[in-house]
C-alpha positions in Angstrom: -35.0 -37.6 -24.6 -31.8 -38.9 -23.0 -32.2 -41.3 -20.1 -29.7 -41.2 -17.2 -28.1 -44.6 -16.6 -27.9 -43.9 -12.8 -31.4 -42.8 -11.8 -33.3 -43.5 -15.1 -34.5 -39.9 -15.3 -35.4 -38.5 -18.8 -33.4 -35.5 -19.8 -33.4 -33.1 -22.8 -31.5 -34.2 -25.8 -28.9 -31.3 -25.4 -28.2 -32.0 -21.6 -24.7 -33.1 -20.6 -25.6 -33.9 -17.1 -28.6 -35.4 -15.3 -31.0 -32.8 -14.0 -31.8 -34.9 -10.9 -28.6 -36.7 -9.8 -26.1 -34.6 -11.7 -24.3 -37.6 -13.3 -22.7 -37.0 -16.7 -24.8 -38.5 -19.4 -23.2 -40.9 -21.9 -22.7 -39.7 -25.5 -25.3 -40.4 -28.2 -24.7 -42.8 -31.0 -24.3 -39.9 -33.5 -21.6 -38.4 -31.2 -19.8 -41.8 -31.0 -20.0 -42.2 -34.7 -18.4 -38.9 -35.5 -15.7 -39.3 -32.8 -14.8 -42.7 -34.4 -14.8 -41.5 -37.9 -12.1 -39.0 -37.1 -9.8 -41.9 -36.1 -10.1 -43.9 -39.2 -7.3 -44.0 -41.7 -8.3 -43.0 -45.1 -7.6 -45.6 -47.9 -5.0 -44.4 -50.3 -6.2 -43.5 -53.8 -4.4 -44.7 -57.0 -4.3 -42.1 -59.7 -3.2 -42.9 -63.3 -2.1 -40.4 -65.8 -2.5 -40.6 -69.6 1.3 -41.2 -70.0 1.2 -44.2 -67.6 -1.8 -45.8 -69.5 -0.1 -45.2 -72.8 3.1 -46.9 -71.7 1.3 -49.9 -70.3 -0.8 -50.2 -73.4 2.3 -50.3 -75.6 3.9 -53.0 -73.4 0.8 -55.2 -73.6 0.6 -54.7 -77.4 4.2 -55.7 -77.8 3.7 -58.8 -75.7 0.6 -59.8 -77.5 2.2 -59.2 -80.9 5.2 -61.4 -79.9 2.9 -64.3 -78.9 0.8 -63.9 -82.1 3.9 -63.9 -84.3 5.2 -67.1 -82.7 1.9 -68.8 -83.2 1.8 -67.5 -86.8 4.9 -69.4 -87.6 3.3 -72.6 -86.4 -0.2 -72.3 -87.8 0.4 -70.0 -90.8 -3.1 -68.6 -91.1 -5.7 -66.5 -89.0 -9.1 -65.3 -89.7 -10.0 -61.6 -89.2 -13.2 -62.6 -87.3 -11.0 -63.9 -84.4 -10.2 -60.2 -83.5 -13.8 -59.9 -82.2 -13.3 -63.0 -80.1 -10.0 -61.6 -78.6 -11.7 -58.2 -77.8 -14.8 -59.8 -76.1 -12.5 -61.9 -73.9 -10.5 -58.9 -72.8 -13.7 -57.0 -71.8 -15.0 -60.0 -69.9 -11.7 -60.2 -67.9 -11.7 -56.4 -67.2 -15.3 -56.4 -65.8 -14.8 -59.7 -63.9 -11.8 -58.3 -62.0 -12.8 -54.7 -61.0 -9.7 -54.5 -58.9 -8.4 -51.3 -57.2 -4.8 -52.1 -58.0 -3.9 -51.6 -61.6 -0.8 -53.8 -61.3 -3.1 -56.8 -61.0 -4.7 -56.0 -64.4 -1.3 -55.8 -65.9 -0.3 -59.1 -64.4 -3.5 -60.7 -65.9 -2.4 -59.7 -69.4 1.2 -60.8 -68.9 0.3 -64.3 -67.5 -2.5 -64.9 -70.0 -2.1 -67.9 -72.2 -1.9 -67.5 -76.0 -5.0 -69.6 -76.5 -7.1 -67.4 -74.3 -6.1 -64.3 -76.3 -6.0 -65.5 -79.9 -8.6 -68.2 -79.8 -6.3 -70.5 -81.8 -6.1 -68.0 -84.7 -3.4 -67.3 -87.1 -1.6 -64.2 -88.1 -3.3 -60.9 -87.1 -2.4 -57.7 -88.8 -0.5 -55.2 -86.5 -2.7 -52.3 -87.4 -5.9 -54.2 -86.7 -4.5 -55.3 -83.3 -3.7 -51.7 -82.3 -7.2 -50.6 -83.1 -8.9 -53.5 -81.2 -6.5 -54.0 -78.3 -6.8 -50.7 -76.1 -7.5 -49.9 -72.5 -11.0 -48.5 -71.8 -11.1 -44.7 -71.2 -13.2 -45.0 -68.0 -10.8 -47.4 -66.3 -9.8 -44.9 -63.5 -13.5 -44.2 -62.7 -14.2 -48.0 -62.5 -11.3 -48.4 -60.1 -12.3 -45.5 -57.9 -15.9 -46.8 -57.7 -14.7 -50.2 -56.6 -12.4 -48.6 -54.0 -15.2 -46.5 -52.5 -17.6 -49.3 -52.2 -15.0 -51.4 -50.3 -14.1 -48.5 -48.0 -17.8 -47.8 -47.1 -18.3 -51.5 -46.2 -15.1 -51.6 -44.1 -16.2 -48.3 -42.3 -19.7 -49.6 -41.4 -18.1 -52.8 -39.9 -15.8 -50.7 -37.7 -18.6 -48.4 -36.5 -20.8 -51.3 -35.6 -18.0 -53.0 -33.7 -17.2 -49.7 -31.9 -20.9 -49.2 -30.9 -21.0 -52.6 -29.3 -17.8 -52.0 -27.3 -19.1 -48.6 -25.9 -22.4 -50.2 -24.9 -20.5 -52.8 -22.9 -18.3 -50.3 -21.3 -21.2 -48.0 -20.3 -23.2 -50.9 -18.8 -20.2 -51.9 -16.7 -19.4 -48.4 -15.5 -23.0 -47.7 -14.4 -22.8 -50.8 -12.2 -19.3 -50.9 -10.8 -18.0 -47.3 -10.7 -19.5 -44.5 -8.4 -19.9 -41.1 -9.9 -17.6 -38.4 -8.7 -18.8 -34.8 -9.3 -16.9 -31.5 -9.3 -15.8 -30.2 -5.8 -15.9 -33.6 -4.0 -12.9 -35.1 -2.2 -13.1 -38.8 -2.6 -10.6 -41.2 -0.9 -12.4 -44.5 -1.3 -14.3 -44.6 -4.6 -15.8 -48.0 -4.1 -17.6 -47.3 -0.8 -18.6 -43.5 -0.9 -21.9 -42.5 -2.6 -22.3 -40.0 -5.4 -21.0 -36.5 -4.5 -22.4 -33.4 -6.0 -20.9 -29.9 -6.2 -22.1 -27.9 -3.2 -20.0 -24.7 -3.6 -20.4 -21.6 -5.7 -18.6 -20.0 -8.6 -16.1 -18.3 -6.1 -15.2 -21.7 -4.7 -14.8 -23.1 -8.2 -12.3 -20.3 -9.1 -10.4 -20.6 -5.8 -10.0 -24.4 -6.1 -9.3 -24.4 -9.9 -6.6 -27.0 -9.5 -9.3 -29.6 -8.5 -11.1 -29.0 -11.8 -8.2 -28.9 -14.3 -9.6 -31.9 -16.2 -13.1 -30.5 -16.4 -14.1 -27.9 -19.1 -15.1 -24.6 -17.5 -18.4 -24.4 -19.4 -19.3 -27.9 -18.1 -18.5 -26.8 -14.5 -20.7 -23.8 -14.7 -23.5 -25.8 -16.2 -23.2 -28.2 -13.4 -23.3 -25.5 -10.7 -26.5 -24.1 -12.2 -28.0 -27.6 -12.4 -27.0 -28.1 -8.7 -28.8 -25.0 -7.6 -31.9 -25.9 -9.6 -31.8 -29.4 -8.1 -31.6 -28.1 -4.6 -34.6 -25.8 -5.2 -36.7 -28.7 -6.6 -35.7 -30.8 -3.6 -36.9 -28.1 -1.2 -40.2 -27.8 -3.0 -40.7 -31.6 -2.9 -39.9 -31.6 0.9 -42.3 -28.8 1.6 -45.0 -30.5 -0.4 -44.5 -33.8 1.5 -44.8 -31.8 4.8 -48.1 -30.4 3.6 -46.7 -26.9 3.1 -47.1 -24.6 0.1 -44.0 -25.1 -2.1 -44.3 -21.5 -3.4 -44.0 -20.1 0.1 -46.7 -17.6 -0.6 -48.6 -16.5 2.6 -51.9 -18.1 3.1 -53.7 -14.8 3.2 -52.5 -13.7 -0.1 -52.9 -17.2 -1.7 -56.4 -17.6 -0.7 -57.5 -14.1 -1.4 -59.1 -13.6 -4.8 -60.5 -10.0 -4.6 -60.7 -7.0 -2.3 -64.0 -8.1 -0.9 -62.4 -11.3 0.4 -60.4 -9.2 2.9 -61.7 -8.4 6.3 -62.2 -4.8 7.4 -59.0 -5.0 9.5 -57.0 -6.4 6.7 -58.3 -3.7 4.3 -57.2 -0.9 6.8 -53.8 -2.5 7.0 -53.4 -2.6 3.2 -54.6 1.0 2.9 -52.2 2.3 5.5 -49.3 0.3 4.0 -50.0 1.7 0.5 -50.4 5.2 2.0 -47.1 4.8 3.8 -45.3 3.6 0.7 -46.8 6.5 -1.3 -45.7 9.0 1.4 -42.2 7.6 1.6 -41.9 7.5 -2.2 -42.9 11.1 -2.3 -40.5 12.0 0.4 -37.7 10.2 -1.5 -38.6 11.9 -4.7 -38.7 15.4 -3.1 -35.4 14.8 -1.3 -33.6 13.6 -4.3 -34.8 16.6 -6.4 -34.0 19.1 -3.6 -30.5 17.8 -3.0 -29.4 17.7 -6.7 -26.2 19.7 -7.4 -28.2 22.0 -9.7 -30.7 22.8 -7.0 -28.0 23.3 -4.4 -26.0 25.8 -6.5 -29.2 27.6 -7.4 -30.2 28.1 -3.8 -26.7 29.2 -3.0 -26.6 31.8 -5.6 -30.0 33.1 -4.6 -28.8 33.5 -0.9 -25.5 35.1 -2.1 -27.4 37.8 -4.1 -29.6 38.4 -1.0 -26.4 38.6 1.1 -27.8 36.0 3.5 -24.4 34.9 4.7 -25.6 32.5 7.4 -27.6 30.6 4.8 -24.6 30.4 2.3 -22.4 29.3 5.3 -24.8 26.4 6.0 -24.4 25.4 2.4 -20.6 25.7 2.4 -18.0 23.1 3.3 -16.7 24.7 6.6 -14.4 22.5 8.7 -16.0 21.5 11.9 -12.9 22.0 14.1 -14.0 24.9 16.3 -11.6 27.5 14.6 -13.4 28.3 11.3 -16.7 29.2 12.9 -19.9 30.5 11.4 -19.3 33.9 13.0 -15.9 34.0 11.3 -17.4 33.0 8.0 -19.9 35.8 8.2 -17.2 38.3 9.0 -15.1 37.1 6.2 -18.0 37.3 3.6 -18.9 40.8 4.7 -15.3 41.9 4.1 -14.5 39.9 0.9 -17.8 39.0 -0.8 -19.1 40.7 -4.0 -22.3 42.7 -3.3 -24.9 44.6 -5.3 -25.4 41.9 -7.8 -28.4 42.6 -10.1 -28.4 39.4 -12.3 -26.6 36.1 -12.6 -26.6 33.0 -14.8 -25.1 29.6 -14.0 -23.8 26.9 -16.3 -22.1 23.6 -15.4 -18.5 23.2 -16.6 -18.5 19.9 -18.3 -14.7 19.4 -18.3 -14.8 19.2 -14.5 -17.9 16.9 -14.4 -17.6 14.3 -11.7 -13.9 14.7 -11.2 -12.3 12.7 -8.3 -10.9 14.6 -5.4 -9.1 13.4 -2.3 -11.2 14.8 0.5 -14.9 14.4 -0.3 -15.4 11.8 -3.1 -16.6 13.7 -6.2 -17.0 17.3 -7.2 -19.1 19.4 -9.8 -18.0 22.6 -11.2 -20.3 25.5 -12.3 -19.5 28.8 -14.0 -21.5 31.7 -12.5 -21.8 34.8 -14.7 -23.1 37.9 -12.8 -23.4 41.6 -13.3 -23.2 44.3 -10.7 -25.4 47.4 -10.7 -24.0 49.7 -13.4 -21.1 47.3 -14.1 -19.9 44.7 -16.7 -20.4 41.0 -16.5 -17.9 38.9 -14.6 -17.5 35.2 -14.4 -16.3 33.0 -11.5 -16.1 29.2 -10.9 -17.9 27.6 -8.0 -17.1 24.0 -6.9 -19.6 21.7 -5.4 -18.1 18.8 -3.4 -20.1 15.6 -2.4 -19.6 15.0 1.3 -19.1 11.5 2.7 -22.0 11.9 5.1 -25.6 11.6 3.8 -28.5 13.9 4.5 -31.1 12.1 6.6 -29.1 8.9 5.9 -30.7 8.8 2.4 -29.7 11.7 0.1 -26.5 13.0 -1.3 -25.0 16.0 0.6 -23.5 18.5 -1.8 -21.8 21.6 -0.4 -19.9 24.6 -1.9 -16.2 24.2 -1.6 -14.3 26.7 0.6 -10.8 26.0 -0.6 -10.4 29.5 -1.9 -11.2 31.1 1.5 -9.9 28.6 4.1 -6.2 27.7 4.8 -6.4 24.0 5.5 -3.7 22.0 7.4 -2.0 25.2 8.7 1.0 24.1 10.9 1.9 25.7 14.2 5.2 24.9 16.1 5.2 25.7 19.8 7.9 24.8 22.5 6.8 21.7 24.5 4.7 22.4 27.6 3.1 25.4 26.2 -0.6 26.5 25.7 -1.9 28.1 22.5 -4.8 30.3 21.6 -5.8 31.4 18.2 -8.4 34.2 18.0 -9.1 33.6 21.7 -9.8 29.8 21.0 -7.6 27.5 22.9 -6.1 24.5 20.9 -6.6 21.2 22.6 -5.0 17.8 22.2 -7.2 17.1 19.2 -5.2 19.6 17.1 -1.7 18.2 18.2 0.3 16.1 15.8 2.6 13.4 17.3 6.1 14.2 16.3 9.5 12.7 17.2 10.8 16.0 18.4 10.1 15.9 22.1 11.0 19.6 22.7 8.6 21.0 20.1 4.8 20.5 19.8 3.1 20.6 16.4 -0.5 21.7 15.8 -2.4 21.3 12.5 -5.6 23.6 12.1 -7.8 25.0 9.4 -8.3 28.8 9.4 -9.9 31.4 7.2 -7.1 33.0 5.1 -6.0 36.4 6.3 -4.7 37.8 9.6 -5.2 36.0 12.9 -4.0 36.5 16.5 -2.0 33.9 18.5 -1.2 33.7 22.2 1.3 31.3 23.6 2.1 30.6 27.3 5.3 28.7 28.1 6.3 27.8 31.7 8.9 30.2 33.3 8.5 32.5 30.1 6.5 35.6 29.5 3.3 35.2 27.5 3.9 35.4 23.8 1.4 37.4 21.7 1.6 38.3 18.0 -0.3 38.1 14.7 0.3 36.0 11.6 -1.1 35.6 8.1 -2.8 32.2 7.4 -2.3 30.6 4.0 -3.1 27.1 2.6 -0.6 24.5 4.1 1.5 27.3 5.6 3.3 27.3 9.0 4.3 29.5 11.9 6.8 29.0 14.8 6.6 30.7 18.2 10.2 32.1 18.9 12.0 35.0 20.5 10.1 34.5 23.7 11.4 36.3 26.8 11.9 34.6 30.2 10.0 35.8 33.2 11.6 37.0 36.4 10.4 34.0 38.3 11.6 31.7 35.6 15.1 33.3 35.6 15.5 32.7 39.3 14.6 29.0 38.9 16.9 28.4 35.9 19.8 30.3 37.7 19.4 28.2 40.7 19.4 25.0 38.7 22.5 26.2 36.8 24.4 27.1 40.0 23.7 23.7 41.6 24.8 21.8 38.6 28.1 23.8 38.3 29.0 23.3 42.0 28.4 19.6 41.7 30.7 19.5 38.6 33.5 21.4 40.3 33.4 19.4 43.6 33.5 16.0 41.7 36.3 17.2 39.3 38.4 18.5 42.2 38.0 15.1 44.0 39.0 13.2 40.8 35.6 11.4 40.6 34.5 9.9 37.3 31.7 11.2 35.0 29.1 8.7 36.5 29.2 10.8 39.7 27.5 13.7 37.9 25.6 11.8 35.2 22.5 11.7 37.4 22.1 15.4 37.1 21.2 15.2 33.4 18.1 13.9 31.7 17.9 10.1 31.6 16.4 10.0 28.2 19.1 12.3 26.8 21.8 10.1 28.2 20.5 7.2 26.2 21.8 8.9 23.2 25.5 7.8 22.8 26.6 11.0 21.1 25.0 13.3 23.7 26.6 11.2 26.5 30.0 11.2 24.9 30.0 15.0 24.4 29.0 15.6 28.1 31.6 13.3 29.4 34.4 15.0 27.3 33.4 18.4 28.8 33.5 17.1 32.3 36.9 15.4 31.8 38.4 18.8 30.6 37.3 20.4 34.0 38.7 17.4 35.8 42.0 17.7 34.1 42.2 21.4 35.0 41.7 20.8 38.8 43.5 17.6 39.4 46.8 17.4 41.5 49.8 17.2 39.1 53.3 18.7 38.6 53.4 19.7 42.3 50.1 21.7 42.2 47.2 20.8 44.4 43.8 22.5 44.3 42.7 23.6 47.7 39.5 25.6 47.2 37.4 27.0 44.3 35.2 30.1 45.0 32.5 31.3 42.6 30.7 34.7 42.4 29.2 37.4 40.1 26.6 35.1 38.4 24.7 36.4 35.4 22.3 34.2 33.4 20.7 34.6 30.0 18.0 32.3 28.5 16.4 32.0 25.1 14.2 29.4 23.2 15.5 27.9 20.0 12.9 28.4 17.3 14.1 25.4 15.4 14.3 22.7 18.0 12.2 24.3 20.8 15.0 23.7 23.4 15.7 26.4 26.1 19.4 27.5 25.9 21.0 29.1 28.9 24.3 30.7 29.7 25.7 31.6 33.1 28.8 33.8 33.4 30.7 33.8 36.7 34.0 34.7 38.3 36.2 32.2 40.2 39.0 32.2 42.7 41.3 29.2 43.1 43.6 28.7 46.1 46.3 26.0 45.6 49.6 24.8 47.1 52.8 24.2 45.3 55.7 22.0 46.6 58.9 24.2 46.8 61.5 21.6 48.0 62.9 20.1 51.3 63.8 21.9 54.6 67.0 21.5 56.7 65.4 18.9 58.9 64.4 16.9 55.8 60.7 17.8 55.6 59.0 19.1 52.5 57.7 22.7 52.3 54.7 24.0 50.3 54.1 27.4 48.9 50.5 28.7 49.0 49.1 30.5 46.0 45.8 32.1 44.6 44.5 32.6 41.1 41.3 34.2 39.8 39.5 34.6 36.5 36.1 34.6 34.8 34.4 32.1 32.5 30.9 31.1 31.3 28.8 28.0 31.7 26.3 26.9 29.1 23.4 24.4 29.2 20.4 23.2 27.3 17.0 22.4 28.9 13.9 20.6 27.9 10.5 20.9 29.5 9.4 17.6 30.9 7.1 16.4 33.6 6.3 20.0 34.8 10.1 21.0 35.1 13.0 21.9 32.9 15.5 19.0 32.6 19.2 19.6 31.6 20.2 17.6 28.5 23.8 19.0 28.1 26.3 21.0 30.2 29.5 22.8 29.5 31.0 24.0 32.9 33.5 26.4 31.3 37.3 26.6 31.7 38.9 27.1 35.1 42.7 27.5 34.9 45.2 28.6 37.7 48.6 26.9 36.9 51.5 28.9 35.7 
């Protein structure tokens, strides 16, 4: 067991943190020993080859021979028994030294006195000296043994000193320094108490910068220990308050058998178990009944029986009021395969659980059927998983109707109109917001095939026709005819605008005088405003007084208007042809009394005015006007 230096709690030997206070536990002696051993420097090892030993031996033999020869000259005799004395002294010197450095052994022989080697002997034969004076064969092993012993002694001394230093540091740290755990923000380490990690793994990942110096496995271990510590603290607190630490209800804790329950409690348990059993059975039946395999089997059975209302309820029919159940029944009676005598179904594995955009997931089944007196035919049926649940619990699988319903069919109608498809009026829910203010777009889903459409546009005759619906197709209501009442209203608006243009141009007024006759939103467009201004200035140039001509009156007659709807933009385009008579005066020169005289004149012609309208706020507003060309000067 490892004791925490902070709270003195015993912890398992493999724990890194205290299970009670969370403080990091000091390392054991074995861990300190191995960590210190890695830092020690290995003592160099001296290796000797056979060649080095042979060379050193020859040098020693030559040195000894030289000294013996010199001594021989002085003494003149030597006994052979002295060789044994020389050999014994050399062996004693070798074992007494046992040094790791071979150079010291060499120095010993070189500095040795003659008396120590020869023992005051005379001449020694050279051959006998070479036989007796040799270096032992195990000299390298002896040196290595001595070096290893010294290294072990030095290592044990360092380890012992290191253990004493660590013990002193740990004792000082446990008294002076507070512990700071992961996730704490400590500004004054000397005053604040120990802080523990109180977040979760998500907080640890988000604040990873705060834990860069902490190994990730240590952080996770500390988090788990923190959770366990909180759980134990809550149990201790409940125990002190006299409450059950396990939080088990008293009725259950004190009940040992069925007979210990009261009659009322037994009824409650029975009813609860019965309710659970009924609910489990209900869920089991619902899951089994709403399986894709069960749904496709019921659909095929109803299809063979030609029960189109039942197949319709099991089909994915859009709930937008246009693709109705009655239309589905009519469509199936006209297009469905009848007189089926037998069928087989098999799931198409390659389309298993394929993702689709509209309804989540789909399952594909291949239906092989046989008509009475006919051959076998195969068709693919797709089941789509709806977003909504059945009874808020079960998956809702329905047969896809993509092959029979034209989804997202687009209708383009001039603004201000009303639309009916197969006698069903399209409301605002079907309208798509578009930037084109003169054209309304509707998006609907219809059964593929022919449908009727009826459109009513203010001041125009009711538009009725048929069209073929297809998936993501479109249809535009165009070539609509204006009504008699509408023609009169538009003719009146065109005449009033033309008269105001001519009066302002004859008086030489600027375009701002007539700008208020046009739609305000249209005049916010610089290009539209510039075009209208140029057309007005052309009329003003034709009617102004210049070159001796002055316009007196302009009379208009013989109006005839035509109006159509542009199928692309939805705007109403109108033309108004008319005849004009211009009376003018021309200066002819001075009279005898010095006054000027004018000659009156008259000019007539015909031209055509054009304009574009947009339906807005219950009325048609003019967005552009071309008053036509009026010319009378010669």
